[in-house]
C-alpha positions in Angstrom: -96.2 -37.0 -40.6 -97.5 -34.1 -42.6 -100.3 -36.3 -44.1 -101.3 -37.2 -40.6 -101.7 -33.5 -39.8 -104.1 -33.1 -42.8 -106.1 -36.1 -41.7 -106.1 -35.0 -38.1 -107.8 -31.7 -39.0 -110.2 -33.4 -41.4 -111.3 -35.8 -38.7 -111.9 -33.0 -36.3 -114.0 -31.2 -38.9 -116.4 -34.2 -39.1 -116.6 -35.5 -35.6 -113.4 -35.9 -33.6 -112.8 -33.6 -30.6 -110.4 -30.7 -31.1 -110.2 -27.1 -32.2 -110.6 -26.1 -35.9 -111.9 -23.4 -38.1 -115.2 -24.9 -39.3 -117.2 -28.0 -38.3 -119.9 -30.3 -39.6 -119.7 -33.0 -37.0 -121.5 -36.3 -37.0 -124.0 -37.1 -34.3 -123.4 -40.8 -34.5 -121.7 -41.8 -31.2 -120.5 -45.1 -32.6 -118.6 -43.4 -35.4 -117.1 -40.8 -33.0 -115.2 -43.5 -31.1 -112.7 -44.4 -33.9 -112.5 -40.8 -34.8 -111.6 -39.9 -31.2 -109.1 -42.7 -31.0 -107.4 -41.5 -34.3 -106.9 -37.9 -33.1 -105.9 -39.0 -29.6 -103.2 -41.3 -30.9 -102.0 -38.6 -33.3 -101.9 -36.0 -30.5 -99.9 -38.4 -28.4 -96.9 -38.2 -30.6 -97.0 -36.4 -34.0 -96.3 -32.8 -33.0 -93.8 -33.9 -30.4 -92.1 -36.0 -33.0 -92.0 -32.9 -35.3 -90.1 -31.0 -32.6 -87.8 -33.9 -32.0 -86.9 -34.3 -35.7 -86.5 -30.5 -36.2 -84.1 -30.3 -33.2 -82.2 -33.4 -34.2 -80.8 -31.7 -37.3 -80.1 -28.3 -35.7 -76.6 -28.9 -34.1 -75.0 -29.9 -37.4 -76.7 -27.0 -39.2 -75.6 -24.5 -36.6 -72.0 -25.7 -36.7 -72.0 -25.6 -40.5 -73.6 -22.1 -40.9 -72.5 -20.3 -37.7 -75.0 -18.6 -35.4 -75.6 -15.5 -37.4 -76.4 -17.2 -40.7 -78.3 -20.0 -38.9 -80.6 -17.5 -37.2 -81.1 -15.5 -40.3 -82.1 -18.6 -42.3 -84.5 -19.7 -39.5 -86.1 -16.2 -39.3 -86.7 -16.2 -43.1 -88.0 -19.8 -43.3 -90.1 -19.6 -40.2 -90.9 -16.0 -39.7 -92.1 -15.1 -43.2 -94.7 -17.9 -43.2 -95.9 -16.8 -39.8 -96.5 -13.2 -41.1 -98.1 -14.5 -44.4 -100.4 -16.9 -42.6 -101.5 -14.3 -40.0 -102.1 -11.4 -42.4 -103.2 -13.1 -45.6 -104.1 -16.8 -45.4 -105.9 -16.6 -42.1 -108.2 -13.7 -42.9 -109.0 -15.3 -46.4 -110.0 -18.6 -44.8 -112.1 -16.9 -42.2 -113.8 -14.9 -44.8 -114.6 -18.0 -46.9 -116.2 -19.6 -43.8 -118.2 -16.4 -43.0 -119.4 -16.1 -46.6 -120.1 -19.7 -47.6 -120.3 -21.5 -44.3 -122.5 -19.0 -42.4 -124.2 -17.4 -45.4 -123.1 -13.8 -44.6 -122.8 -12.5 -48.1 -120.6 -9.4 -47.8 -117.6 -8.4 -49.8 -114.0 -9.2 -48.7 -113.4 -5.5 -48.1 -116.4 -5.2 -45.9 -115.3 -8.2 -43.9 -111.7 -7.1 -43.4 -112.9 -3.7 -42.3 -114.2 -5.3 -39.1 -111.6 -8.0 -38.8 -109.8 -8.1 -35.5 -107.7 -11.3 -35.5 -104.6 -10.0 -37.5 -102.3 -11.8 -35.1 -103.4 -15.4 -35.4 -101.0 -18.1 -36.3 -103.5 -20.9 -36.7 -101.8 -24.2 -37.4 -98.5 -22.3 -37.6 -98.4 -22.2 -33.8 -95.9 -25.0 -34.3 -93.7 -22.8 -36.4 -93.9 -20.0 -33.8 -92.9 -22.4 -31.0 -90.1 -23.9 -33.1 -88.7 -20.4 -33.8 -88.8 -19.6 -30.1 -87.2 -22.9 -29.1 -84.5 -22.4 -31.8 -83.6 -19.0 -30.6 -83.3 -20.3 -27.0 -81.2 -23.2 -28.2 -78.8 -21.0 -30.1 -78.4 -18.7 -27.0 -77.7 -21.7 -24.7 -75.3 -23.3 -27.2 -73.2 -20.1 -27.3 -72.7 -20.5 -23.5 -72.0 -24.3 -23.6 -68.6 -25.9 -23.9 -67.7 -27.1 -27.4 -65.8 -30.3 -26.4 -66.6 -33.4 -28.4 -69.0 -35.8 -26.7 -68.8 -39.6 -26.8 -71.6 -41.8 -28.0 -74.0 -42.6 -25.1 -76.4 -45.5 -25.3 -80.0 -45.1 -24.3 -82.2 -48.0 -23.3 -85.9 -48.6 -23.8 -86.4 -48.6 -20.0 -85.0 -45.1 -19.9 -87.3 -44.0 -22.6 -90.3 -45.4 -20.7 -89.2 -43.7 -17.4 -88.8 -40.4 -19.3 -92.3 -40.8 -20.8 -93.7 -41.4 -17.3 -92.0 -38.3 -16.0 -93.4 -36.2 -18.8 -96.8 -37.7 -18.1 -96.6 -36.5 -14.4 -95.4 -33.1 -15.5 -98.2 -32.8 -18.0 -100.7 -33.6 -15.3 -99.3 -30.9 -13.1 -99.3 -28.3 -15.9 -102.9 -29.1 -16.7 -103.9 -28.2 -13.2 -103.3 -24.6 -14.3 -103.6 -24.9 -18.1 -106.2 -27.6 -18.9 -106.7 -29.2 -22.3 -108.4 -26.8 -24.6 -106.9 -23.7 -23.0 -105.1 -21.7 -25.7 -102.6 -18.9 -25.2 -103.8 -16.1 -27.5 -102.8 -14.9 -30.0 -100.0 -17.4 -30.6 -102.2 -20.5 -30.3 -100.1 -22.4 -27.8 -101.9 -25.2 -26.0 -99.7 -25.2 -22.9 -101.2 -28.5 -21.7 -99.1 -30.3 -24.4 -95.9 -28.2 -24.1 -94.2 -30.4 -21.5 -93.9 -33.1 -24.2 -92.9 -30.6 -26.9 -90.1 -29.0 -24.8 -88.9 -32.4 -23.6 -88.8 -33.9 -27.2 -87.1 -30.8 -28.6 -84.5 -31.0 -25.9 -84.2 -34.8 -26.5 -83.6 -34.1 -30.2 -80.7 -31.9 -29.5 -79.2 -34.4 -27.0 -79.9 -37.3 -29.4 -77.8 -35.6 -32.1 -75.0 -34.7 -29.5 -74.7 -38.2 -28.0 -75.9 -40.3 -31.0 -78.7 -41.8 -29.1 -80.4 -43.1 -32.2 -77.6 -45.5 -32.7 -79.0 -47.4 -29.8 -82.4 -47.8 -31.3 -82.7 -51.0 -33.4 -85.3 -53.5 -34.3 -85.5 -54.9 -30.7 -86.3 -51.5 -29.2 -88.7 -50.8 -32.1 -90.7 -54.0 -31.4 -90.9 -53.0 -27.7 -92.1 -49.5 -28.7 -94.7 -51.0 -31.0 -96.0 -53.4 -28.4 -96.2 -50.7 -25.8 -98.2 -48.4 -28.2 -100.5 -51.3 -29.2 -101.1 -52.1 -25.6 -102.0 -48.5 -24.9 -104.2 -48.0 -27.9 -106.0 -51.4 -28.2 -106.3 -52.3 -24.5 -105.9 -49.4 -22.2 -107.8 -46.8 -24.3 -111.0 -49.0 -24.8 -111.0 -50.0 -21.1 -110.7 -46.4 -20.1 -113.4 -45.3 -22.4 -115.8 -48.1 -21.3 -115.0 -47.5 -17.6 -115.9 -43.8 -17.9 -119.1 -44.6 -19.7 -120.1 -47.2 -17.1 -119.3 -44.9 -14.2 -121.0 -42.0 -16.0 -118.1 -39.6 -15.1 -117.6 -36.3 -16.9 -115.3 -36.4 -19.8 -114.1 -32.9 -18.9 -112.2 -34.5 -16.0 -109.7 -35.7 -18.6 -108.8 -32.1 -19.4 -107.2 -31.3 -16.1 -107.7 -30.9 -12.4 -107.3 -33.3 -9.4 -109.0 -36.2 -11.2 -107.7 -39.7 -11.8 -108.7 -39.4 -15.5 -106.4 -36.4 -15.9 -103.3 -38.3 -14.6 -104.2 -41.5 -16.5 -104.6 -39.5 -19.7 -101.3 -37.7 -19.2 -99.5 -41.0 -18.7 -101.4 -42.7 -21.5 -100.4 -40.0 -24.0 -96.7 -40.2 -23.2 -96.4 -44.0 -23.1 -98.4 -44.2 -26.4 -96.4 -41.4 -28.0 -93.0 -42.5 -27.0 -93.7 -46.0 -28.0 -94.8 -44.9 -31.5 -91.7 -42.6 -31.8 -89.3 -45.4 -30.9 -91.1 -47.8 -33.3 -91.0 -45.2 -36.1 -87.3 -44.4 -35.6 -86.4 -48.2 -35.7 -88.6 -48.7 -38.8 -87.1 -45.6 -40.4 -83.5 -46.8 -39.9 -84.2 -50.2 -41.3 -86.6 -49.5 -44.2 -86.9 -45.7 -45.0 -83.3 -44.6 -45.1 -82.8 -45.1 -48.8 -83.3 -42.3 -51.3 -86.4 -42.3 -53.5 -87.3 -39.7 -56.1 -91.0 -40.1 -55.2 -90.6 -39.7 -51.4 -87.9 -37.0 -51.9 -90.4 -35.0 -54.0 -93.1 -35.3 -51.3 -90.6 -34.3 -48.6 -89.7 -31.2 -50.6 -93.3 -30.2 -50.5 -94.1 -31.1 -46.9 -93.5 -27.6 -45.4 -95.7 -25.9 -48.0 -98.4 -28.6 -47.5 -98.3 -27.9 -43.7 -98.8 -24.2 -44.3 -101.6 -24.4 -46.9 -103.5 -27.6 -46.0 -106.1 -25.6 -44.0 -107.1 -23.8 -47.2 -107.7 -27.1 -48.9 -109.5 -28.7 -46.0 -111.8 -25.7 -45.5 -112.5 -25.3 -49.2 -113.5 -28.9 -49.6 -115.6 -28.8 -46.4 -117.5 -25.8 -47.8 -117.8 -27.4 -51.2 -119.5 -30.5 -49.7 -121.3 -28.6 -46.9 -124.7 -28.8 -48.5 -124.3 -32.5 -49.5 -127.1 -34.1 -47.4 -125.3 -37.3 -46.3 -123.9 -38.4 -43.0 -120.9 -36.2 -42.2 -118.7 -39.2 -41.4 -119.2 -40.3 -45.0 -118.1 -36.9 -46.2 -114.8 -37.6 -44.3 -114.1 -40.5 -46.6 -114.3 -38.2 -49.6 -112.8 -35.0 -48.2 -109.8 -36.6 -46.5 -108.1 -38.1 -49.6 -109.0 -35.0 -51.7 -107.5 -32.8 -49.1 -104.2 -34.8 -49.0 -103.9 -34.9 -52.8 -105.0 -31.3 -53.3 -102.5 -30.0 -50.7 -99.6 -31.7 -52.3 -100.7 -30.6 -55.8 -100.9 -27.0 -54.6 -97.5 -27.3 -52.9 -96.0 -28.7 -56.1 -96.9 -25.4 -57.8 -95.8 -23.2 -55.0 -92.3 -24.6 -54.7 -91.6 -23.8 -58.3 -92.2 -20.0 -57.8 -88.9 -18.1 -57.5 -88.5 -16.5 -54.1 -91.2 -18.6 -52.6 -89.2 -21.8 -53.0 -86.4 -20.3 -50.9 -88.8 -20.0 -48.0 -90.9 -23.2 -48.3 
């Protein structure tokens, strides 16, 4: 999942739609199609799945630690990276872009003297939202009854209906907060938050009622087939239809347009299908310990925090390389993944730092 985040931002750098620090986008429309499909599929599930997984392990941790210690640990693990990213890493990366990307050769001191984005969480908007959701969850849990709950099964049909409902809510939210609108300075794209809130809540309930016990290979195959149908059939048909009709792509972003409602439904059906398939696959094949995967998992949070530094550094390093930007993607993407994990391997060894990340 963390590797997908790195690739997602690298794809945006070189051609896919989306917000990022620095771009060198391809003008090849044919190449943009698979790039767009890649980031669209990612966006349909990966951040929502992060919220689901984070929430899924919270109830047991809260019971084990108690509310005071649980909140204290969350504030340290999530709050400190937010402050560091906003006050140190963010300004440094923006200066690198200003100096090497735009050719404005001034000193770091000169740049910071006019810097006015000190509260900017960048990719750590997820961490800020997770901290907010966590505090709300702890407050609500204190008011809830503590009786033991029985296992409750969940069917694939219920998952699909839930996905459709979230798709409709997303369409309604985007009437006010269209795709691309960002809540400053925290960086929340509220157009996606119906799914994030729903999946965070679902993660809590899934732990409480042991919903994942109901997801097996049969449900996983259904999820995979649904996702493949959405990605390989519906997405191309939608893209071709819009091209033929010559309708504005901005109509996907929000408003009373059929493209907006179709995109909202497509995102959720695709995303929930992938999530169900991954949960089933994980239970069957990825639930055994491995020193290699354990070591990567240990570094995942540090990678998430610092991968923008690697992506930006590599983009600037290859900026003057006079080849098609899409070909640069093939070089920068694997280097960004490897470099991020190597940097994280060093950081998690530093006393004090390793307690946080």
